[in-house]
C-alpha positions, 0 to 999 in steps of 0.5 A: 162145460162152456164153449162159444158154439153148439157142441154135442155132449152127453151127461153120464152120472151127472158129468158132461162129456163131449162126444166123438163118433157122431156129429151134432148135425147128424141128428137134425137141425141143431137150431130148430125148436127141439134141436141140440142148440136150443134144447136138452134132449135124451138119447140112448147111447152106447160107447165109453169115456176115453181121455175125458171124451165120450166115444159113441158107438151108437147114438139114437135120439129119442122122440120129444114125446118120449122124453116127457114121460 
């Protein structure tokens, strides 16, 4: 999964999917130290894969401190 810019994606069972239903900028500054363009982050998500894309119905980014557990 390669693109020329920053795109929001999720990894499910080792496979990456681009996300529809939420945008990268909905989750803070994508270019900050812990932003999506600079770091892999964990999130609690619900939705389904449709036509090779993840259709998010909820997307809650976990705080960085919780990710390290």
